[in-house]
Every structure is written in C-alpha cells, then in structure tokens.
C-alpha positions as CSV (number, residue, x, y, z in Angstrom):
1,M,-40.1,-87.4,-39.4
2,K,-42.6,-86.7,-36.7
3,T,-41.3,-89.7,-34.9
4,S,-37.7,-88.3,-34.9
5,I,-38.9,-85.1,-33.4
6,T,-40.8,-86.9,-30.8
7,A,-37.7,-89.0,-30.0
8,G,-35.7,-85.8,-29.6
9,F,-38.3,-84.6,-27.1
10,G,-37.9,-87.9,-25.3
11,V,-34.1,-87.4,-25.1
12,Y,-34.6,-83.9,-23.8
13,G,-37.1,-85.1,-21.2
14,T,-34.7,-87.9,-20.1
15,I,-31.8,-85.4,-19.7
16,L,-34.0,-83.1,-17.6
17,D,-35.0,-86.0,-15.4
18,E,-31.4,-87.1,-14.9
19,A,-30.2,-83.6,-14.2
20,S,-33.0,-83.2,-11.6
21,K,-31.9,-86.5,-10.0
22,S,-28.2,-85.4,-10.1
23,S,-29.2,-82.0,-8.6
24,D,-31.2,-83.8,-5.8
25,K,-28.2,-86.1,-5.1
26,A,-25.8,-83.1,-5.1
27,T,-28.1,-81.3,-2.7
28,Q,-28.4,-84.3,-0.4
29,L,-24.6,-84.8,-0.5
30,F,-24.0,-81.1,0.4
31,E,-26.5,-81.3,3.2
32,S,-24.9,-84.4,4.6
33,L,-21.4,-82.8,4.4
34,V,-22.8,-79.7,6.3
35,E,-24.2,-82.0,9.0
36,R,-21.0,-83.9,9.3
37,G,-19.0,-80.7,9.4
38,T,-21.2,-79.5,12.3
39,Q,-20.4,-82.6,14.2
40,V,-16.6,-82.5,13.6
41,E,-16.1,-78.7,14.0
42,P,-15.9,-78.6,17.8
43,K,-13.3,-81.4,17.9
44,L,-11.3,-79.7,15.1
45,K,-11.3,-76.4,17.0
46,E,-10.2,-78.1,20.2
47,K,-7.3,-79.8,18.4
48,A,-6.3,-76.6,16.7
49,S,-6.4,-74.7,20.0
50,A,-4.2,-77.3,21.6
51,I,-1.6,-77.0,18.8
52,F,-1.5,-73.2,19.0
53,A,-1.5,-73.2,22.8
54,K,1.9,-75.0,22.9
55,K,4.6,-72.6,23.6
56,I,7.5,-72.8,21.3
57,T,10.7,-71.4,22.8
58,L,14.1,-71.0,21.5
59,E,15.4,-73.5,24.1
60,S,12.9,-76.2,22.8
61,I,14.0,-75.5,19.2
62,E,17.7,-75.8,20.2
63,T,17.1,-79.0,22.1
64,K,15.2,-80.5,19.1
65,A,18.0,-79.4,16.7
66,Q,20.7,-81.0,19.0
67,S,18.6,-84.2,19.2
68,I,18.3,-84.4,15.4
69,T,22.0,-83.6,14.9
70,S,23.0,-86.3,17.4
71,R,20.8,-88.8,15.6
72,F,22.3,-88.1,12.2
73,T,25.9,-87.6,13.1
74,G,26.2,-89.9,16.2
75,V,27.9,-87.0,18.0
76,Q,26.4,-85.9,21.3
77,S,25.9,-82.2,22.0
78,S,28.4,-82.2,24.9
79,K,31.1,-83.5,22.4
80,L,30.2,-80.7,20.0
81,S,30.4,-78.1,22.8
82,E,33.8,-79.5,23.8
83,L,35.0,-79.3,20.2
84,E,33.7,-75.7,19.8
85,S,35.5,-74.6,23.0
86,K,38.8,-76.2,21.7
87,I,38.4,-74.4,18.3
88,D,37.7,-71.1,20.1
89,L,40.9,-71.7,22.2
90,L,43.0,-72.4,19.1
91,T,41.6,-69.4,17.4
92,T,42.6,-67.2,20.3
93,M,46.0,-68.7,20.5
94,V,46.6,-68.2,16.7
95,S,45.5,-64.6,16.9
96,E,47.9,-63.9,19.8
97,L,50.9,-65.2,17.8
98,K,53.0,-62.5,16.3
99,T,52.6,-62.4,12.6
100,T,56.2,-61.7,11.8
101,P,58.8,-64.0,13.0
102,K,61.8,-62.8,15.0
103,K,64.9,-62.1,13.0
104,V,67.1,-65.2,13.2
105,T,70.8,-64.4,13.7
106,K,73.2,-67.1,12.9
107,A,76.0,-67.6,15.4
108,L,79.3,-67.7,13.7
109,A,81.0,-70.9,14.3
110,T,84.6,-70.7,15.4
111,A,86.8,-73.2,13.8
112,E,89.3,-74.8,16.1
113,A,92.7,-75.1,14.5
C-alpha cells in the first residue's frame, strides 16, 4: 500500500512539473507576442491613420453607387438621368391634364330625303 501512496506522490510531482513547464511556455509565448506587437504597432497605427484620413464625401459615395449600378444593370448613369427626366416630364404632363373630360355633345345627323 505504501507503494501506491508513493506512486500517487509521483503523479502529483509529474503534474506539478508539467504545469510549471506549461506555465513557462505560456509566459514565453506571451512575451514573444508582446515583442511582436511592439514591432507591428507603428505600422498598424500608420495604416489606420491613412484609412481614417481619407475624406468620404457624398459625391464619392454617389459616384461609387452609380458605378456599381452600371456594372450590375449594364445601364450608364447618363441613361438613367435621361430616363428620370423623361419620367419627370410625363408626370408633369399627366398632372396638368384635366381630370374630368369635356362633355361630349353629339351632333344630330340630318337625314337627306
């Protein structure tokens, strides 16, 4: 029985040794990540600054949207603008029409005898 207890102590000692090795490896890995992060940080900040420094204007967004629309539909923005102006003209013409038609009077036909 004493041998079993001694074997248990051996397992416990082995676990402590492995945990210590794992802890050392984890510490080394963490330190190497910190070192690598220190090297990469200035480049990352520079790239982030460049991205945020770009001015995004409404015009650039509209241009990009027109480009995407043109690619998917095959219709150029000038054609869309032309179509929009024709629709606006038709809308105006329809709104100017009178809503009630004139009363139609039927001319009496005179029969020749």
